[in-house]
C-alpha positions in Angstrom: 0.0 0.0 0.0 3.0 2.3 -0.1 3.0 5.1 -2.7 -0.1 5.7 -4.9 -3.5 4.2 -4.1 -4.6 1.2 -6.2 -6.8 3.5 -8.3 -4.3 6.4 -8.4 -6.3 8.7 -6.1 -4.9 11.1 -3.5 -5.3 10.0 0.1 -8.1 12.6 0.7 -9.9 12.1 -2.6 -13.3 10.6 -3.1 -13.8 8.1 -5.9 -15.7 9.5 -8.9 -19.2 10.0 -7.4 -22.3 10.4 -9.5 -26.0 10.6 -8.6 -28.5 10.1 -11.4 -31.9 11.4 -10.5 -35.3 10.0 -11.6 -33.7 6.7 -12.5 -36.9 4.7 -12.5 -40.4 5.4 -13.7 -42.6 4.4 -10.8 -41.1 5.3 -7.4 -41.8 8.7 -6.0 -38.0 9.1 -5.7 -35.3 7.1 -7.3 -31.6 7.5 -7.9 -28.6 5.5 -9.2 -25.6 6.2 -7.1 -22.2 5.4 -8.5 -19.2 5.6 -6.2 -16.3 4.4 -8.3 -17.3 0.9 -9.3 -19.9 0.6 -6.6 -23.4 1.1 -7.9 -26.6 1.2 -5.9 -30.2 1.9 -6.9 -32.1 3.8 -4.2 -35.9 4.2 -4.4 -38.4 5.9 -2.1 -42.1 4.9 -2.1 -44.9 6.5 0.0 -47.5 4.6 1.9 -50.6 6.4 3.4 -50.2 4.7 6.8 -47.6 5.0 9.5 -45.8 2.4 11.6 -48.1 0.5 14.0 -46.6 2.0 17.1 -47.3 5.5 15.8 -50.9 5.0 14.7 -53.1 7.8 16.1 -50.1 10.0 17.0 -50.1 12.1 13.8 -46.5 11.1 13.2 -45.0 9.5 10.2 -42.2 7.0 9.7 -39.2 6.4 7.5 -37.8 2.9 7.1 -35.3 1.1 4.8 -34.5 -2.2 3.2 -31.1 -3.1 1.8 -29.9 -6.0 -0.4 -27.2 -7.1 -2.8 -28.3 -8.6 -6.0 -26.9 -11.9 -7.1 -24.6 -10.5 -9.8 -23.3 -7.6 -7.6 -20.2 -9.5 -6.4 -17.5 -11.7 -7.9 -19.3 -14.9 -6.9 -23.1 -15.1 -7.0 -24.8 -13.9 -3.9 -27.9 -15.9 -3.1 -31.1 -14.0 -2.8 -32.5 -13.6 0.7 -35.8 -15.1 -0.5 -34.0 -18.3 -1.4 -32.7 -18.6 2.2 -36.0 -17.6 3.8 -34.4 -14.8 5.8 -32.4 -11.5 5.5 -28.8 -12.1 6.5 -27.3 -10.3 9.5 -25.2 -7.9 7.5 -28.1 -6.7 5.4 -30.2 -6.3 8.5 -27.5 -4.2 10.2 -27.1 -1.9 7.1 -30.8 -1.3 6.5 -31.3 -0.3 10.1 -28.4 2.1 9.7 -30.0 3.7 6.6 -33.4 4.0 8.3 -32.1 5.6 11.5 -29.8 7.9 9.6 -32.7 9.3 7.6 -35.1 9.5 10.5 -32.6 11.5 12.5 -33.2 14.5 10.2 -36.9 14.2 9.5 -39.7 16.0 11.4 -42.1 13.1 11.7 -45.0 15.4 12.8 -44.8 17.3 9.6 -44.7 14.1 7.6 -48.1 13.1 8.9 -49.3 9.5 9.4 -47.6 8.0 6.3 -44.5 6.0 5.7 -41.6 6.5 3.3 -40.1 3.2 2.4 -36.5 3.3 1.1 -35.1 0.4 -0.9 -31.3 0.2 -1.6 -30.4 -2.5 -4.0 -26.7 -3.0 -4.7 -26.1 -3.9 -8.4 -22.3 -3.8 -8.2 -20.1 -3.8 -5.1 -16.6 -2.5 -4.8 -16.6 -1.3 -1.2 -18.7 1.4 0.5 -22.1 0.0 -0.4 -23.7 1.1 2.9 -22.3 4.7 2.7 -23.3 5.0 -0.9 -26.8 3.7 0.1 -27.2 6.3 2.9 -26.1 9.2 0.6 -28.4 8.1 -2.3 -31.3 7.2 0.0 -31.4 10.7 1.3 -31.8 12.2 -2.2 -34.5 9.6 -3.1 -36.4 10.4 0.1 -36.3 14.2 -0.4 -37.4 13.8 -4.1 -40.4 11.8 -2.8 -41.2 14.5 -0.3 -41.0 17.1 -3.0 -43.7 15.2 -5.0 -45.8 14.9 -1.8 -45.6 18.7 -1.4 -46.6 19.2 -5.0 -49.6 17.0 -4.4 -50.6 18.9 -1.3 -49.9 16.0 1.1 -47.4 18.0 3.1 -46.9 21.8 3.5 -43.2 21.8 3.5 -40.2 19.5 3.1 -39.9 18.1 6.7 -36.1 17.7 6.6 -33.8 19.6 9.0 -30.5 18.9 7.3 -28.7 17.0 4.6 -27.3 13.5 5.3 -24.4 11.8 3.6 -22.0 9.0 4.5 -18.4 8.0 3.7 -15.9 5.4 4.6 -12.4 6.2 5.9 -9.6 4.0 7.2 -5.9 3.4 7.6 -4.2 1.1 5.2 -0.5 0.8 4.7 0.0 3.3 7.5 -1.9 6.1 5.8 -5.3 7.6 6.5 -7.5 7.2 3.4 -10.9 8.6 2.3 -13.5 6.5 0.6 -12.0 3.0 0.5 -12.5 0.7 -2.4 -12.9 -3.0 -1.7 -9.2 -3.8 -2.1 -8.2 -1.1 0.3 -10.9 -2.0 2.7 -9.9 -5.7 2.8 -6.3 -4.7 3.8 -7.2 -1.8 6.2 -5.8 -1.8 9.7 -8.7 0.6 10.7 -12.0 0.7 9.0 -14.7 3.4 9.7 -18.0 4.5 8.3 -19.1 8.1 9.2 -22.6 9.5 8.7 -22.8 13.3 9.0 -25.2 16.2 8.4 -24.3 19.3 6.4 -24.2 21.2 9.7 -21.2 19.2 10.8 -23.1 17.0 13.2 -22.4 13.3 13.5 -25.3 10.8 13.1 -23.2 7.7 13.5 -19.6 6.7 13.6 -18.7 3.0 13.1 -15.0 2.5 13.7 -13.1 -0.8 14.1 -9.4 -1.6 14.7 -9.3 -4.5 12.3 -5.7 -5.5 13.2 -4.8 -3.4 16.2 -6.3 -0.6 18.3 -6.0 3.0 17.1 -5.2 6.2 19.0 -7.2 9.3 19.6 -5.0 11.2 17.2 -5.7 8.7 14.5 -9.4 8.9 15.2 -9.3 12.7 14.8 -7.4 12.4 11.6 -9.9 10.0 10.2 -12.9 12.1 11.3 -11.3 15.2 9.6 -11.1 13.2 6.3 -14.7 12.0 6.7 -15.9 15.6 7.3 -14.2 16.7 4.1 -15.7 13.8 2.1 -19.2 14.3 3.5 -19.0 18.0 2.7 -18.3 17.2 -0.9 -21.2 14.7 -1.0 -23.5 17.3 0.5 -22.7 19.7 -2.3 -23.4 17.0 -4.9 -26.8 16.3 -3.2 -27.6 20.0 -3.2 -27.0 20.2 -7.0 -29.9 17.8 -7.4 -32.4 18.7 -4.6 -31.5 22.3 -4.0 -31.4 24.3 -0.8 -33.7 22.8 1.9 -32.9 25.4 4.6 -36.2 27.0 6.0 -36.4 30.7 5.3 -36.3 31.6 9.0 -33.1 29.7 9.4 -31.4 31.5 6.6 -31.5 34.8 8.4 -28.1 36.1 9.5 -27.5 38.2 12.6 -25.3 41.2 12.0 -24.0 43.6 14.6 -24.5 47.3 13.8 -21.4 49.4 14.6 -23.5 52.6 14.9 -25.2 53.6 18.1 -27.5 55.9 16.3 -31.0 54.3 16.8 -32.4 56.1 13.7 -29.7 54.5 11.5 -30.3 51.1 13.0 -34.0 51.4 12.4 -33.4 52.5 8.8 -30.8 49.8 8.1 -33.0 47.1 9.8 -36.0 48.1 7.7 -34.0 47.6 4.5 -31.9 44.6 5.4 -34.9 42.7 6.8 -35.9 41.6 3.3 -32.3 40.5 2.6 -32.5 37.9 5.4 -30.3 39.9 7.8 -31.3 40.8 11.3 -29.5 43.8 12.8 -28.7 43.9 16.5 -27.2 46.8 18.3 -23.7 46.8 19.8 -25.3 46.7 23.3 -27.4 43.6 22.5 -24.3 42.0 21.0 -22.4 42.5 24.3 -20.0 45.1 22.8 -18.6 47.5 25.5 -19.5 51.2 25.0 -16.4 52.9 23.4 -16.0 55.5 20.7 -14.4 54.7 17.4 -12.5 57.8 16.3 -13.5 58.8 12.8 -10.3 60.4 11.6 -10.5 59.6 7.9 -11.2 62.0 5.1 -13.4 59.6 3.1 -16.6 57.8 3.9 -15.0 54.6 2.9 -12.2 54.9 5.4 -14.4 55.8 8.3 -17.0 53.1 7.5 -14.4 50.3 7.4 -12.7 51.5 10.5 -15.9 51.4 12.5 -16.9 48.0 11.3 -13.5 46.5 11.8 -12.9 47.8 15.3 -16.4 46.5 16.5 -15.9 43.2 14.7 -12.6 42.6 16.5 -14.4 43.0 19.8 -17.5 40.9 19.1 -16.0 38.5 16.5 -19.3 38.6 14.6 -20.2 39.9 11.2 -20.4 43.7 11.6 -21.9 46.4 9.5 -21.0 50.1 9.6 -22.3 53.1 7.8 -20.6 56.4 7.2 -22.8 58.9 5.5 -23.2 62.6 5.0 -24.5 65.4 2.9 -22.3 66.9 0.2 -23.3 70.3 -1.1 -21.9 71.5 -4.4 -21.9 75.2 -3.4 -19.8 74.3 -0.4 -17.3 72.3 -2.3 -18.7 69.0 -1.0 -19.0 70.1 2.7 -20.1 69.1 5.2 -19.2 65.6 3.8 -17.6 63.3 6.3 -18.0 66.0 9.0 -21.8 66.1 8.6 -22.6 64.9 12.1 -20.3 67.5 13.7 -20.6 70.3 11.1 -21.5 72.9 13.8 -18.9 71.6 16.2 -18.3 68.6 18.5 -21.3 68.0 20.7 -23.7 69.9 18.5 -27.1 68.4 17.6 -29.0 68.1 14.3 -30.7 71.4 14.8 -27.4 73.3 15.1 -26.0 71.5 12.0 -29.1 72.5 10.0 -28.9 76.1 11.2 -25.3 76.3 10.1 -26.1 74.9 6.7 -29.0 77.2 6.1 -26.8 80.2 7.1 -24.1 79.3 4.7 -26.6 78.9 1.9 -28.7 81.9 2.7 -27.9 83.8 -0.5 -27.5 80.8 -2.7 -30.3 80.5 -5.4 -32.2 77.3 -5.9 -30.4 76.3 -9.1 -27.1 76.2 -7.2 -28.3 74.4 -4.1 -27.6 71.0 -5.6 -26.4 68.3 -3.2 -26.3 64.6 -2.7 -26.5 62.3 0.3 -23.8 59.7 0.3 -23.7 56.4 2.2 -20.9 53.9 2.4 -21.7 50.7 4.1 -19.0 48.2 5.0 -19.5 44.7 6.2 -16.5 43.0 7.9 -16.5 39.3 8.6 -14.5 37.5 11.3 -11.3 36.6 9.6 -11.0 40.0 7.8 -13.1 39.7 4.6 -14.6 43.0 3.8 -17.4 44.1 1.5 -17.9 47.8 0.7 -20.9 49.4 -1.0 -21.5 53.1 -1.9 -24.9 54.6 -2.5 -25.8 58.2 -3.6 -29.1 60.1 -3.7 -29.0 63.4 -5.6 -31.2 66.3 -4.8 -31.1 69.9 -3.5 -31.1 71.8 -0.2 -34.4 73.5 0.6 -34.7 77.1 2.0 -36.3 75.9 5.2 -36.9 72.8 7.3 -39.9 70.7 6.1 -41.4 67.6 7.7 -41.1 65.8 11.0 -39.8 62.4 9.9 -36.2 61.3 9.6 -33.1 62.8 11.3 -30.0 64.7 10.5 -30.4 66.9 7.4 -33.6 65.1 6.2 -35.8 68.1 6.8 -33.7 70.2 4.4 -32.9 67.6 1.7 -35.3 67.2 -1.3 -34.4 64.2 -3.4 -34.3 64.5 -7.2 -37.7 64.0 -8.8 -39.6 64.8 -5.6 -41.2 67.9 -4.1 -41.1 66.5 -0.5 -38.1 66.5 1.7 -36.8 63.3 3.2 -38.5 64.3 6.4 -41.9 64.6 4.7 -41.7 61.1 3.1 -42.8 58.0 5.0 -40.2 55.6 6.1 -41.0 53.0 3.4 -41.0 55.8 0.7 -37.6 57.1 1.8 -36.2 53.5 2.1 -36.9 52.9 -1.6 -34.7 55.8 -2.8 -32.3 56.8 0.0 -28.6 56.8 -0.3 -28.5 54.1 2.4 -31.1 51.9 0.5 -28.9 52.2 -2.6 -25.8 51.2 -0.7 -27.6 48.3 0.9 -28.8 47.2 -2.5 -25.3 47.1 -3.8 -24.2 45.2 -0.7 -26.9 42.7 -1.4 -25.4 42.2 -4.9 -22.0 41.7 -3.4 -23.4 39.2 -0.9 -25.1 37.3 -3.6 -21.9 37.2 -5.7 -20.0 36.1 -2.6 -22.4 33.2 -1.9 -21.9 31.9 -5.4 -18.1 31.7 -5.2 
């Protein structure tokens, strides 16, 4: 076993793995699973009755049968029917498949019906039980999708993906996804069933020739996690994303302590699946981030990064301001302290009106700018800029909003930001446009 593996793979490489969906005409779900030379047909059929011990409870059941066809091995394997009973190995494996699938199914949502899984090995070259678990999960979900289309269930009652893979030590090396020749010579043989959340459903490990250490166990589990992760991605290519909408939501810490900004950001990001929490709610101590940059981008990133380093959670920061053309872009990054440190919105508005007192309407053009930065633990950074053009009015108008909203009239509107309702403003504001760009960046990021 020294050097290359018998089939030329790297130690941490799966065999070529393929799942062919809708393999048969009649079952509600059916797939052909090919793991190297191992081939298994997995089918799922639905019965409108539950297991006897669950009758009257409203709960459903998932069960499995497993068998190797006579021509699946080098010498003919007798059918179970000819012997009058299922052999011990097949019984063990079908119980493994059944409990692996049941561990991620919400039986209440399935209702009083049974999904029967059949896994028939048509060609065996090691890993038949793990290939069966991986394929059975896809067949089961495909059956559930048809049940949903028929109105039998309201949602796919599955909490997470399930896949399985073998790992072992042969020739002194830790190997992923053993073929039969490797498995027959392995000093340690292990089957690992995992969810896509990194949870273990079952670990079957045996020291075939001698005991193995905790360090060896950890090495094998790390290999299994890698292999199961790749299998989950293959499953997802067929059945799609099963995560419930409420579980897709992401909690993000807002670097700002301005409650108005938090409310505005929350109203917009809510539809993007992001729930904003304040620094206080995230347990971040109260300290001031010094905004000493001369660009919105610099200040925004600095705020997000410093807060993220404290809470170690995804953090979002906004740096925004009003840029007036007649004032060469002022107040710009100094918008919040335009009238001096410690001054409030009223003082800032008074100063702006005074500076523009003799400026005619056609020269009162301005734009609100927002730069939003999202920093992830580990340092990855996304930055989005949004601008809303308009002009500065001659007097305050409206009671909504904050900052310079009573003086700013967006392009194409007669009302100031402070005269618009929250939803109206959130459709056109500089912050809304920055968040829309951030959403595009997040979508692009998730597809990498």
